[in-house]
C-alpha positions as a Python dict, from the first residue, in 0.01 Angstrom:
ca = {
    (1, 'M'): (0, 0, 0),
    (2, 'S'): (292, 90, 57),
    (3, 'P'): (406, 470, 4),
    (4, 'S'): (634, 581, -267),
    (5, 'K'): (980, 630, -98),
    (6, 'P'): (1094, 452, 149),
    (7, 'R'): (1063, 570, 506),
    (8, 'T'): (1356, 637, 765),
    (9, 'G'): (1437, 510, 1108),
    (10, 'F'): (1362, 145, 1244),
    (11, 'A'): (1070, 144, 1369),
    (12, 'S'): (887, 319, 1069),
    (13, 'A'): (1022, 62, 853),
    (14, 'Q'): (929, -251, 1091),
    (15, 'W'): (608, -96, 1102),
    (16, 'Q'): (534, -44, 775),
    (17, 'E'): (667, -410, 757),
    (18, 'R'): (448, -534, 914),
    (19, 'L'): (134, -358, 805),
    (20, 'L'): (248, -480, 461),
    (21, 'A'): (291, -856, 614),
    (22, 'D'): (-69, -858, 788),
    (23, 'G'): (-261, -608, 586),
    (24, 'Q'): (-310, -374, 962),
    (25, 'N'): (-96, -276, 1237),
    (26, 'W'): (-147, -39, 1557),
    (27, 'L'): (-17, 295, 1617),
    (28, 'I'): (-31, 523, 1912),
    (29, 'V'): (-209, 851, 1903),
    (30, 'V'): (-5, 1167, 2041),
    (31, 'T'): (-179, 1481, 1959),
    (32, 'R'): (-499, 1612, 1989),
    (33, 'S'): (-613, 1740, 1634),
    (34, 'M'): (-868, 1445, 1609),
    (35, 'A'): (-1030, 1480, 1943),
    (36, 'P'): (-1257, 1421, 2082),
    (37, 'L'): (-1286, 1059, 1920),
    (38, 'V'): (-949, 1014, 1944),
    (39, 'E'): (-724, 1167, 2196),
    (40, 'P'): (-376, 1135, 2291),
    (41, 'G'): (-256, 758, 2418),
    (42, 'D'): (-540, 602, 2193),
    (43, 'R'): (-450, 340, 1964),
    (44, 'V'): (-571, 321, 1629),
    (45, 'R'): (-560, 20, 1414),
    (46, 'V'): (-467, 104, 1057),
    (47, 'A'): (-570, -129, 770),
    (48, 'R'): (-407, -118, 425),
    (49, 'A'): (-660, 109, 177),
    (50, 'T'): (-657, 264, -173),
    (51, 'A'): (-762, 577, -233),
    (52, 'A'): (-1043, 429, -454),
    (53, 'Q'): (-1175, 262, -142),
    (54, 'L'): (-1193, 558, 79),
    (55, 'R'): (-1543, 677, 190),
    (56, 'L'): (-1635, 1058, 301),
    (57, 'G'): (-1598, 1089, 688),
    (58, 'D'): (-1351, 762, 688),
    (59, 'L'): (-1051, 799, 919),
    (60, 'V'): (-759, 779, 712),
    (61, 'V'): (-384, 720, 781),
    (62, 'F'): (-114, 957, 534),
    (63, 'W'): (261, 1025, 497),
    (64, 'R'): (358, 1385, 543),
    (65, 'D'): (737, 1506, 568),
    (66, 'D'): (857, 1159, 689),
    (67, 'S'): (552, 1135, 996),
    (68, 'L'): (208, 975, 998),
    (69, 'F'): (-101, 1151, 1016),
    (70, 'V'): (-449, 1075, 1136),
    (71, 'H'): (-734, 1311, 999),
    (72, 'R'): (-1078, 1258, 841),
    (73, 'Y'): (-1087, 1226, 470),
    (74, 'L'): (-1318, 1495, 275),
    (75, 'G'): (-1314, 1406, -52),
    (76, 'Q'): (-1119, 1443, -385),
    (77, 'A'): (-982, 1790, -478),
    (78, 'R'): (-1017, 1924, -829),
    (79, 'D'): (-639, 1825, -887),
    (80, 'A'): (-639, 1491, -756),
    (81, 'R'): (-540, 1514, -439),
    (82, 'R'): (-715, 1394, -142),
    (83, 'L'): (-894, 1638, 100),
    (84, 'E'): (-864, 1570, 484),
    (85, 'C'): (-924, 1798, 827),
    (86, 'G'): (-862, 1697, 1194),
    (87, 'D'): (-1164, 1744, 1412),
    (88, 'H'): (-1010, 1954, 1615),
    (89, 'A'): (-764, 2143, 1456),
    (90, 'L'): (-1032, 2197, 1147),
    (91, 'R'): (-786, 2295, 884),
    (92, 'L'): (-851, 2214, 557),
    (93, 'G'): (-556, 2022, 424),
    (94, 'S'): (-453, 1719, 157),
    (95, 'F'): (-237, 1444, 69),
    (96, 'A'): (-120, 1231, -252),
    (97, 'D'): (-281, 850, -316),
    (98, 'R'): (100, 782, -315),
    (99, 'E'): (102, 914, 34),
    (100, 'L'): (-188, 742, 150),
    (101, 'V'): (-76, 426, 400),
    (102, 'G'): (-478, 316, 544),
    (103, 'R'): (-807, 343, 696),
    (104, 'V'): (-839, 320, 1068),
    (105, 'S'): (-1076, 64, 1130),
    (106, 'R'): (-1055, 12, 1504),
    (107, 'V'): (-995, 325, 1798),
    (108, 'A'): (-866, 133, 2131),
    (109, 'K'): (-1007, 389, 2435),
    (110, 'G'): (-818, 235, 2700),
    (111, 'A'): (-1030, -131, 2787),
    (112, 'A'): (-1274, 38, 2564),
    (113, 'A'): (-1289, -9, 2147),
    (114, 'I'): (-1490, 168, 1858),
    (115, 'D'): (-1511, -37, 1568),
    (116, 'L'): (-1563, 215, 1279),
    (117, 'A'): (-1705, -62, 1042),
    (118, 'A'): (-2011, -113, 1266),
    (119, 'A'): (-2296, 97, 1289),
    (120, 'P'): (-2324, 411, 1372),
    (121, 'W'): (-1955, 517, 1275),
    (122, 'P'): (-1998, 437, 901),
    (123, 'Q'): (-2322, 656, 894),
    (124, 'L'): (-2147, 936, 1183),
    (125, 'G'): (-1830, 957, 991),
    (126, 'V'): (-2036, 1058, 677),
    (127, 'V'): (-2206, 1319, 895),
    (128, 'L'): (-1910, 1469, 1016),
    (129, 'G'): (-1714, 1497, 698),
    (130, 'L'): (-1975, 1649, 538),
    (131, 'G'): (-2045, 1885, 820),
    (132, 'S'): (-1630, 1955, 809),
    (133, 'R'): (-1676, 2061, 449),
    (134, 'L'): (-1930, 2277, 548),
    (135, 'V'): (-1768, 2451, 850),
    (136, 'L'): (-1473, 2507, 636),
    (137, 'G'): (-1673, 2717, 387),
    (138, 'W'): (-1864, 2921, 628),
    (139, 'P'): (-1780, 3312, 641),
    (140, 'G'): (-1680, 3419, 961),
    (141, 'P'): (-1322, 3431, 1147),
    (142, 'L'): (-1205, 3034, 1140),
    (143, 'P'): (-1182, 3087, 1552),
    (144, 'F'): (-1509, 3092, 1532),
    (145, 'R'): (-1587, 2831, 1304),
    (146, 'R'): (-1340, 2573, 1464),
    (147, 'S'): (-1538, 2679, 1838),
    (148, 'I'): (-1891, 2590, 1644),
    (149, 'W'): (-1698, 2297, 1459),
    (150, 'R'): (-1550, 2143, 1811),
    (151, 'G'): (-1901, 2163, 1961),
    (152, 'A'): (-2103, 2021, 1751),
    (153, 'V'): (-1872, 1741, 1728),
    (154, 'G'): (-1862, 1701, 2082),
    (155, 'A'): (-2203, 1698, 2110),
    (156, 'A'): (-2278, 1478, 1891),
    (157, 'L'): (-2051, 1180, 1993),
    (158, 'R'): (-2163, 1264, 2353),
    (159, 'C'): (-2579, 1222, 2221),
    (160, 'A'): (-2484, 902, 2099),
    (161, 'G'): (-2274, 776, 2409),
    (162, 'L'): (-1992, 761, 2202),
    (163, 'A'): (-1726, 990, 2324),
    (164, 'R'): (-1647, 1145, 2656),
    (165, 'P'): (-1738, 1494, 2695),
    (166, 'D'): (-1400, 1721, 2582),
    (167, 'R'): (-1331, 1956, 2877),
    (168, 'S'): (-990, 2094, 2695),
    (169, 'R'): (-1031, 2449, 2569),
    (170, 'L'): (-674, 2480, 2445),
    (171, 'A'): (-622, 2397, 2070),
    (172, 'D'): (-264, 2171, 2017),
    (173, 'Q'): (-6, 2395, 1795),
    (174, 'R'): (229, 2156, 1840),
    (175, 'A'): (412, 2051, 1510),
    (176, 'G'): (536, 1692, 1440),
    (177, 'P'): (381, 1394, 1356),
    (178, 'D'): (-9, 1275, 1468),
    (179, 'I'): (60, 908, 1557),
    (180, 'E'): (417, 690, 1613),
    (181, 'P'): (453, 360, 1594),
    (182, 'D'): (302, 108, 1890),
    (183, 'S'): (618, -102, 2013),
    (184, 'E'): (383, -337, 2196),
    (185, 'A'): (230, -455, 1844),
}
């Protein structure tokens, strides 16, 4: 699926061409918005997908202000926009169908890799997607809800033996792209 408007920059255009030609491409994550599952320096494989193919809890890649972002898909809003949220940041956002690039199919963490299509990942994705929607609707101060959610996500992934403990207590407040084109791919 191609974005609605052409993206600027040589690396961006080259990355898009490969995604369109091969149906998938790798990106390097640069922020903690999806920690602890996806950390800075991890690589994610993006496979083209349409909005109709998205499932609750999928990790999606979309354009926002000429930058690529990877967040968890939470469903469709009443205004037909798609709801999304980073596991770490826990801020509800949205994107239009035309801004969707694709779905993350694999996460490479150094020498290890996680296939998000293989069990238990699709089921965990649904649980984390439902949990995100629930936590975002809870009453109480947002920092408190974020702390509870980060702890729950980290504990669930550690119990499943699928992620290392998140020892950082600092939220990444940096604005900018979540991911950058992988020059090695």
